N, C-alpha and C positions, 0 to 999 in steps of 0.2 A: 504494500500500500504506500509506504514511504517513497519508494522509487517511482511509483506512478505519479504521485503528487509532485516530486522533483522534476520529472519529465515534463509535466504540464507547465510548471513554473519556468523552467529553463526554455521551453519552447516559446512561451509567451514573451520572455525577455528577448529571445532571438528575433522574433517577429517585430517586436516594438523597436529594437535597434536597427534592423534592416529596413523595415518599411516597404519592402517589395514582396510581391506574392508570386513571383515567377516560379515555375516548377524547379528549375535548377537551384535557385537560392533556397527554396523550401527543402529540397533534398539535402543540400549542404547543411542546413539547420538541423534536420533530423539526424544526419550522420554525426554532426558535432555534439548534439545532445546525447546520443547513444554512447559516443566515446567518453564524454565527461562522466556519465553515469557508470560506465564500466570502470573507469579509473577510480571513481569514488568508492565503488563496491570493492575493488581490489585493495584500496588503502584501508578500508574498514577491516578487511580480512587480515591485513598485516598488523595494523595498530588498533587493537580493540578497546583501548582506553580513551573515553571521550575527554575532550578538553573542557575544563571547568571555566566558564566565562561568567563570573559573577561580578558585574560592574553596576554601580549606581547609575541609572540611566540619566538622571538630571545632571549629575556631576560629569558624566562622560560627554554629554552634549555640550556642556559648558566648556569642557576641555577641548572639544573639536573646534569650537569657535575661537578659543584662545590660540590654538595651534594654527588655524587659518591666518590669524593676525600675525603670528610669528613668522609664518612662511612668507607672507607678503613683505614684512620688514626685512627679512633675510634676502629675499629676492631683489629688493631695491639695493641693498648693500652690496651684493655680489655683482649686480649690473653696474653699479658705480665703479667697483674695482676693475671690472673687465673693460669698461669704456674709458677709464682714465688714461691720459697720455703716457704716464709712467706707472706701470703696474707694480704696486708695492704690496706684496702678500707676505704674510707671516704664517706659514704652515706649521702645524704642530700636531703630534699624536699624543693623546693622554688617556688615562683611565678614569672612568666615571663609575662610582659605586652604584650598584643596582638597588634602588629603594623599593620598587614594586615587588610584592611577594609572589603572586600567582604567575604562572608561565605566560598566560594570555596577556597580562599587564606588562610583563617584561618584553614581550614581542611588540606590543603597542609602543612602548617606550623606545626600543631600538629602531623601529620603523619611523617613529616621529622624528628622531634625530636625523635619519637618512632623508626624510621628506623635506627637511629644512635646508634650503640652499646654502652651500658652503660647509656643511658638515655631513659626515657619513660614518655609520657604525661599521667598523672594519672587522671586529672580532668580538665574540661573546664568550665570556668566562662564567664560572659559577656565581661569582659575587660582583662582577664588574663588566663594563663594556669598554673596548678600545675604540676611541673616536678620533677621527681626523678632522681638523678644522682648517679651512682655507685662510681665514683671517683671524688668527688667535690673538686674543687680548686677555687682560687680567680678569675680565668678567665672563669670559666664555665658559669656563668650567662651572661657575656659579649659576649661569643661565641654564645650562644643561642639567645640573643637579636640581634646579627649580622645576624643570620639566618633569624629571623623575618623581619629585614630590607631588606634583599635580596629578600624574598618572596614579600614584599611590592613593591619593584622596578619592579617586574614582572607584577603587576597589571596595566591595562590600566588606563590612567587618565580619570576621569569623571565617573568611575564605583563605 
């Protein structure tokens, strides 16, 4: 039953994104949906432990809006760096402690760093992330640690 519902959902998403009802495109959609369902089924057979995603919805939505603002600010800063006549970058790699507790929140934190222009999560360790920054300053580490704390606040208590 779950696979049937997913097939319908993915099919509707495919149709809404393509907007075309040609036989060829619809057949590509059916093939794509079947391949995704097959892969999902195989992944479930390999990894039978579900991911616990227990986030406070209001806090998470608030975090998403804050992250969008940070992405826009970083995008402007990186654009200024690239377009300046003399490119002055201060690259640096540094460790950031993992403040989120759940695996899902840690993934959100690492991906948020990578989504922000000028920074990328290079490596994940058990208790920290290795981050590369294009324009490192004294506040860069504090800003990223603040991001981690914001993700931690999204986690439900007791998870």
